[in-house]
mmCIF file of the C-alpha atoms, coordinates in Angstrom:
data_MODEL
# 
_entry.id   MODEL 
# 
loop_
_atom_site.group_PDB 
_atom_site.id 
_atom_site.type_symbol 
_atom_site.label_atom_id 
_atom_site.label_alt_id 
_atom_site.label_comp_id 
_atom_site.label_asym_id 
_atom_site.label_entity_id 
_atom_site.label_seq_id 
_atom_site.pdbx_PDB_ins_code 
_atom_site.Cartn_x 
_atom_site.Cartn_y 
_atom_site.Cartn_z 
_atom_site.occupancy 
_atom_site.B_iso_or_equiv 
_atom_site.pdbx_formal_charge 
_atom_site.auth_seq_id 
_atom_site.auth_comp_id 
_atom_site.auth_asym_id 
_atom_site.auth_atom_id 
_atom_site.pdbx_PDB_model_num 
ATOM 1   C CA . MET A 1 1   ? -18.926 19.318 0.454  1.00 0.00 ? 1   MET A CA 1 
ATOM 2   C CA . THR A 1 2   ? -19.895 15.711 1.033  1.00 0.00 ? 2   THR A CA 1 
ATOM 3   C CA . THR A 1 3   ? -22.910 14.857 3.127  1.00 0.00 ? 3   THR A CA 1 
ATOM 4   C CA . GLN A 1 4   ? -24.186 11.610 4.518  1.00 0.00 ? 4   GLN A CA 1 
ATOM 5   C CA . PRO A 1 5   ? -27.506 10.836 6.161  1.00 0.00 ? 5   PRO A CA 1 
ATOM 6   C CA . GLN A 1 6   ? -27.438 10.657 9.928  1.00 0.00 ? 6   GLN A CA 1 
ATOM 7   C CA . SER A 1 7   ? -28.370 7.447  11.707 1.00 0.00 ? 7   SER A CA 1 
ATOM 8   C CA . PRO A 1 8   ? -31.016 8.208  14.352 1.00 0.00 ? 8   PRO A CA 1 
ATOM 9   C CA . LYS A 1 9   ? -29.087 6.302  17.070 1.00 0.00 ? 9   LYS A CA 1 
ATOM 10  C CA . ALA A 1 10  ? -25.549 7.412  16.125 1.00 0.00 ? 10  ALA A CA 1 
ATOM 11  C CA . ARG A 1 11  ? -23.173 7.941  19.051 1.00 0.00 ? 11  ARG A CA 1 
ATOM 12  C CA . PRO A 1 12  ? -21.709 11.446 19.473 1.00 0.00 ? 12  PRO A CA 1 
ATOM 13  C CA . GLU A 1 13  ? -18.153 10.089 19.040 1.00 0.00 ? 13  GLU A CA 1 
ATOM 14  C CA . ALA A 1 14  ? -19.146 8.413  15.788 1.00 0.00 ? 14  ALA A CA 1 
ATOM 15  C CA . LEU A 1 15  ? -20.760 11.615 14.527 1.00 0.00 ? 15  LEU A CA 1 
ATOM 16  C CA . ALA A 1 16  ? -17.679 13.692 15.348 1.00 0.00 ? 16  ALA A CA 1 
ATOM 17  C CA . GLU A 1 17  ? -15.451 11.120 13.613 1.00 0.00 ? 17  GLU A CA 1 
ATOM 18  C CA . ARG A 1 18  ? -17.706 11.068 10.549 1.00 0.00 ? 18  ARG A CA 1 
ATOM 19  C CA . VAL A 1 19  ? -17.694 14.879 10.358 1.00 0.00 ? 19  VAL A CA 1 
ATOM 20  C CA . TYR A 1 20  ? -13.909 14.943 10.877 1.00 0.00 ? 20  TYR A CA 1 
ATOM 21  C CA . GLN A 1 21  ? -13.303 12.400 8.092  1.00 0.00 ? 21  GLN A CA 1 
ATOM 22  C CA . ALA A 1 22  ? -15.669 14.192 5.692  1.00 0.00 ? 22  ALA A CA 1 
ATOM 23  C CA . LEU A 1 23  ? -14.110 17.610 6.327  1.00 0.00 ? 23  LEU A CA 1 
ATOM 24  C CA . LYS A 1 24  ? -10.584 16.248 6.002  1.00 0.00 ? 24  LYS A CA 1 
ATOM 25  C CA . ALA A 1 25  ? -11.523 14.530 2.729  1.00 0.00 ? 25  ALA A CA 1 
ATOM 26  C CA . ASP A 1 26  ? -13.021 17.812 1.472  1.00 0.00 ? 26  ASP A CA 1 
ATOM 27  C CA . ILE A 1 27  ? -9.801  19.655 2.366  1.00 0.00 ? 27  ILE A CA 1 
ATOM 28  C CA . PHE A 1 28  ? -7.569  17.089 0.633  1.00 0.00 ? 28  PHE A CA 1 
ATOM 29  C CA . ALA A 1 29  ? -9.841  16.993 -2.435 1.00 0.00 ? 29  ALA A CA 1 
ATOM 30  C CA . PHE A 1 30  ? -9.865  20.830 -2.564 1.00 0.00 ? 30  PHE A CA 1 
ATOM 31  C CA . ARG A 1 31  ? -13.640 21.012 -2.176 1.00 0.00 ? 31  ARG A CA 1 
ATOM 32  C CA . LEU A 1 32  ? -12.723 23.262 0.753  1.00 0.00 ? 32  LEU A CA 1 
ATOM 33  C CA . MET A 1 33  ? -10.011 25.587 -0.508 1.00 0.00 ? 33  MET A CA 1 
ATOM 34  C CA . PRO A 1 34  ? -7.296  27.322 1.520  1.00 0.00 ? 34  PRO A CA 1 
ATOM 35  C CA . GLY A 1 35  ? -8.769  30.568 2.783  1.00 0.00 ? 35  GLY A CA 1 
ATOM 36  C CA . ASP A 1 36  ? -12.402 29.375 2.686  1.00 0.00 ? 36  ASP A CA 1 
ATOM 37  C CA . ARG A 1 37  ? -14.384 30.588 5.699  1.00 0.00 ? 37  ARG A CA 1 
ATOM 38  C CA . PHE A 1 38  ? -17.455 28.928 7.177  1.00 0.00 ? 38  PHE A CA 1 
ATOM 39  C CA . SER A 1 39  ? -19.436 28.595 10.385 1.00 0.00 ? 39  SER A CA 1 
ATOM 40  C CA . GLU A 1 40  ? -20.188 25.573 12.529 1.00 0.00 ? 40  GLU A CA 1 
ATOM 41  C CA . SER A 1 41  ? -23.860 26.042 11.685 1.00 0.00 ? 41  SER A CA 1 
ATOM 42  C CA . GLU A 1 42  ? -23.187 25.841 7.930  1.00 0.00 ? 42  GLU A CA 1 
ATOM 43  C CA . ILE A 1 43  ? -21.288 22.562 8.305  1.00 0.00 ? 43  ILE A CA 1 
ATOM 44  C CA . ALA A 1 44  ? -23.909 21.174 10.716 1.00 0.00 ? 44  ALA A CA 1 
ATOM 45  C CA . GLY A 1 45  ? -26.651 21.977 8.219  1.00 0.00 ? 45  GLY A CA 1 
ATOM 46  C CA . ARG A 1 46  ? -24.809 20.359 5.309  1.00 0.00 ? 46  ARG A CA 1 
ATOM 47  C CA . MET A 1 47  ? -24.046 17.207 7.283  1.00 0.00 ? 47  MET A CA 1 
ATOM 48  C CA . ALA A 1 48  ? -27.404 17.014 9.072  1.00 0.00 ? 48  ALA A CA 1 
ATOM 49  C CA . VAL A 1 49  ? -25.837 16.893 12.550 1.00 0.00 ? 49  VAL A CA 1 
ATOM 50  C CA . SER A 1 50  ? -25.825 19.207 15.548 1.00 0.00 ? 50  SER A CA 1 
ATOM 51  C CA . ARG A 1 51  ? -23.054 21.751 16.090 1.00 0.00 ? 51  ARG A CA 1 
ATOM 52  C CA . THR A 1 52  ? -21.387 19.713 18.877 1.00 0.00 ? 52  THR A CA 1 
ATOM 53  C CA . PRO A 1 53  ? -19.845 16.981 16.668 1.00 0.00 ? 53  PRO A CA 1 
ATOM 54  C CA . VAL A 1 54  ? -18.927 19.656 14.119 1.00 0.00 ? 54  VAL A CA 1 
ATOM 55  C CA . ARG A 1 55  ? -17.133 21.663 16.808 1.00 0.00 ? 55  ARG A CA 1 
ATOM 56  C CA . GLN A 1 56  ? -15.299 18.532 18.024 1.00 0.00 ? 56  GLN A CA 1 
ATOM 57  C CA . ALA A 1 57  ? -14.187 17.701 14.479 1.00 0.00 ? 57  ALA A CA 1 
ATOM 58  C CA . LEU A 1 58  ? -13.068 21.275 13.789 1.00 0.00 ? 58  LEU A CA 1 
ATOM 59  C CA . PHE A 1 59  ? -11.016 21.495 16.977 1.00 0.00 ? 59  PHE A CA 1 
ATOM 60  C CA . ARG A 1 60  ? -9.327  18.215 16.016 1.00 0.00 ? 60  ARG A CA 1 
ATOM 61  C CA . LEU A 1 61  ? -8.552  19.611 12.558 1.00 0.00 ? 61  LEU A CA 1 
ATOM 62  C CA . GLU A 1 62  ? -7.239  22.780 14.208 1.00 0.00 ? 62  GLU A CA 1 
ATOM 63  C CA . ARG A 1 63  ? -4.840  20.737 16.379 1.00 0.00 ? 63  ARG A CA 1 
ATOM 64  C CA . GLU A 1 64  ? -3.613  19.033 13.202 1.00 0.00 ? 64  GLU A CA 1 
ATOM 65  C CA . GLY A 1 65  ? -3.049  22.401 11.508 1.00 0.00 ? 65  GLY A CA 1 
ATOM 66  C CA . PHE A 1 66  ? -5.694  22.235 8.775  1.00 0.00 ? 66  PHE A CA 1 
ATOM 67  C CA . VAL A 1 67  ? -8.081  24.944 10.019 1.00 0.00 ? 67  VAL A CA 1 
ATOM 68  C CA . GLU A 1 68  ? -8.001  27.942 12.292 1.00 0.00 ? 68  GLU A CA 1 
ATOM 69  C CA . VAL A 1 69  ? -10.735 29.466 14.382 1.00 0.00 ? 69  VAL A CA 1 
ATOM 70  C CA . TRP A 1 70  ? -11.744 33.108 14.097 1.00 0.00 ? 70  TRP A CA 1 
ATOM 71  C CA . PHE A 1 71  ? -13.624 33.656 17.336 1.00 0.00 ? 71  PHE A CA 1 
ATOM 72  C CA . ARG A 1 72  ? -17.057 35.168 16.762 1.00 0.00 ? 72  ARG A CA 1 
ATOM 73  C CA . SER A 1 73  ? -16.345 34.992 13.059 1.00 0.00 ? 73  SER A CA 1 
ATOM 74  C CA . GLY A 1 74  ? -16.229 31.286 12.156 1.00 0.00 ? 74  GLY A CA 1 
ATOM 75  C CA . TRP A 1 75  ? -13.534 28.977 10.865 1.00 0.00 ? 75  TRP A CA 1 
ATOM 76  C CA . GLN A 1 76  ? -11.062 29.153 7.991  1.00 0.00 ? 76  GLN A CA 1 
ATOM 77  C CA . ILE A 1 77  ? -9.091  26.571 6.039  1.00 0.00 ? 77  ILE A CA 1 
ATOM 78  C CA . LYS A 1 78  ? -5.432  27.400 6.595  1.00 0.00 ? 78  LYS A CA 1 
ATOM 79  C CA . ASN A 1 79  ? -3.326  28.565 3.684  1.00 0.00 ? 79  ASN A CA 1 
ATOM 80  C CA . PHE A 1 80  ? -0.515  26.354 2.481  1.00 0.00 ? 80  PHE A CA 1 
ATOM 81  C CA . ASP A 1 81  ? 2.970   27.122 3.708  1.00 0.00 ? 81  ASP A CA 1 
ATOM 82  C CA . PHE A 1 82  ? 4.801   26.429 0.443  1.00 0.00 ? 82  PHE A CA 1 
ATOM 83  C CA . ALA A 1 83  ? 8.219   27.028 2.029  1.00 0.00 ? 83  ALA A CA 1 
ATOM 84  C CA . TRP A 1 84  ? 7.488   24.245 4.528  1.00 0.00 ? 84  TRP A CA 1 
ATOM 85  C CA . PHE A 1 85  ? 6.465   21.837 1.754  1.00 0.00 ? 85  PHE A CA 1 
ATOM 86  C CA . GLU A 1 86  ? 9.549   22.729 -0.286 1.00 0.00 ? 86  GLU A CA 1 
ATOM 87  C CA . SER A 1 87  ? 11.758  22.054 2.722  1.00 0.00 ? 87  SER A CA 1 
ATOM 88  C CA . LEU A 1 88  ? 10.350  18.521 2.913  1.00 0.00 ? 88  LEU A CA 1 
ATOM 89  C CA . TYR A 1 89  ? 11.685  17.734 -0.531 1.00 0.00 ? 89  TYR A CA 1 
ATOM 90  C CA . ASP A 1 90  ? 14.827  19.883 -0.627 1.00 0.00 ? 90  ASP A CA 1 
ATOM 91  C CA . PRO A 1 91  ? 17.752  17.430 -0.439 1.00 0.00 ? 91  PRO A CA 1 
ATOM 92  C CA . HIS A 1 92  ? 20.117  20.068 0.979  1.00 0.00 ? 92  HIS A CA 1 
ATOM 93  C CA . ARG A 1 93  ? 17.824  20.841 3.896  1.00 0.00 ? 93  ARG A CA 1 
ATOM 94  C CA . ALA A 1 94  ? 16.952  17.171 4.433  1.00 0.00 ? 94  ALA A CA 1 
ATOM 95  C CA . GLY A 1 95  ? 20.622  16.288 4.913  1.00 0.00 ? 95  GLY A CA 1 
ATOM 96  C CA . VAL A 1 96  ? 21.365  14.003 1.968  1.00 0.00 ? 96  VAL A CA 1 
ATOM 97  C CA . ARG A 1 97  ? 24.211  11.621 2.774  1.00 0.00 ? 97  ARG A CA 1 
ATOM 98  C CA . GLY A 1 98  ? 25.581  9.141  0.274  1.00 0.00 ? 98  GLY A CA 1 
ATOM 99  C CA . GLY A 1 99  ? 22.842  9.763  -2.265 1.00 0.00 ? 99  GLY A CA 1 
ATOM 100 C CA . LYS A 1 100 ? 20.066  8.703  0.093  1.00 0.00 ? 100 LYS A CA 1 
ATOM 101 C CA . THR A 1 101 ? 17.412  11.141 1.236  1.00 0.00 ? 101 THR A CA 1 
ATOM 102 C CA . PRO A 1 102 ? 16.150  10.355 4.742  1.00 0.00 ? 102 PRO A CA 1 
ATOM 103 C CA . LEU A 1 103 ? 12.409  10.489 5.226  1.00 0.00 ? 103 LEU A CA 1 
ATOM 104 C CA . ARG A 1 104 ? 12.046  13.334 7.688  1.00 0.00 ? 104 ARG A CA 1 
ATOM 105 C CA . PRO A 1 105 ? 9.403   12.995 10.405 1.00 0.00 ? 105 PRO A CA 1 
ATOM 106 C CA . ALA A 1 106 ? 7.329   15.880 9.020  1.00 0.00 ? 106 ALA A CA 1 
ATOM 107 C CA . ARG A 1 107 ? 7.372   14.397 5.519  1.00 0.00 ? 107 ARG A CA 1 
ATOM 108 C CA . ALA A 1 108 ? 6.446   10.997 6.913  1.00 0.00 ? 108 ALA A CA 1 
ATOM 109 C CA . ALA A 1 109 ? 3.466   12.570 8.696  1.00 0.00 ? 109 ALA A CA 1 
ATOM 110 C CA . VAL A 1 110 ? 2.283   14.193 5.457  1.00 0.00 ? 110 VAL A CA 1 
ATOM 111 C CA . CYS A 1 111 ? 2.645   10.890 3.609  1.00 0.00 ? 111 CYS A CA 1 
ATOM 112 C CA . ARG A 1 112 ? 0.621   9.057  6.274  1.00 0.00 ? 112 ARG A CA 1 
ATOM 113 C CA . ALA A 1 113 ? -2.091  11.736 6.217  1.00 0.00 ? 113 ALA A CA 1 
ATOM 114 C CA . VAL A 1 114 ? -2.411  11.565 2.426  1.00 0.00 ? 114 VAL A CA 1 
ATOM 115 C CA . LYS A 1 115 ? -2.576  7.746  2.439  1.00 0.00 ? 115 LYS A CA 1 
ATOM 116 C CA . ARG A 1 116 ? -5.413  7.771  5.006  1.00 0.00 ? 116 ARG A CA 1 
ATOM 117 C CA . THR A 1 117 ? -7.689  9.864  2.834  1.00 0.00 ? 117 THR A CA 1 
# 
């Protein structure tokens, strides 16, 4: 997991964004594997921040579908839905017309997410 030193005057929004970006990068680089479980305290300790920005970042990642919360038990990186990924690239499901495969909205979102990291 990547860590960065905390600026003493960092704004809470900046901390949450930094934690979010670091966690997302760790997920995409497979430093955090599907099925890995962890607590807010573990992440806060590794990133040298309080639990509040960690919680904000994790809830944002949950809304985006990367993690899920296990109340009173921590957080978990979601497993891949291989059928969903296959459907993004299956020309029959994507509705190929005239030899052109349209870029479906879900596939476009995945492409944008990968390019950002």
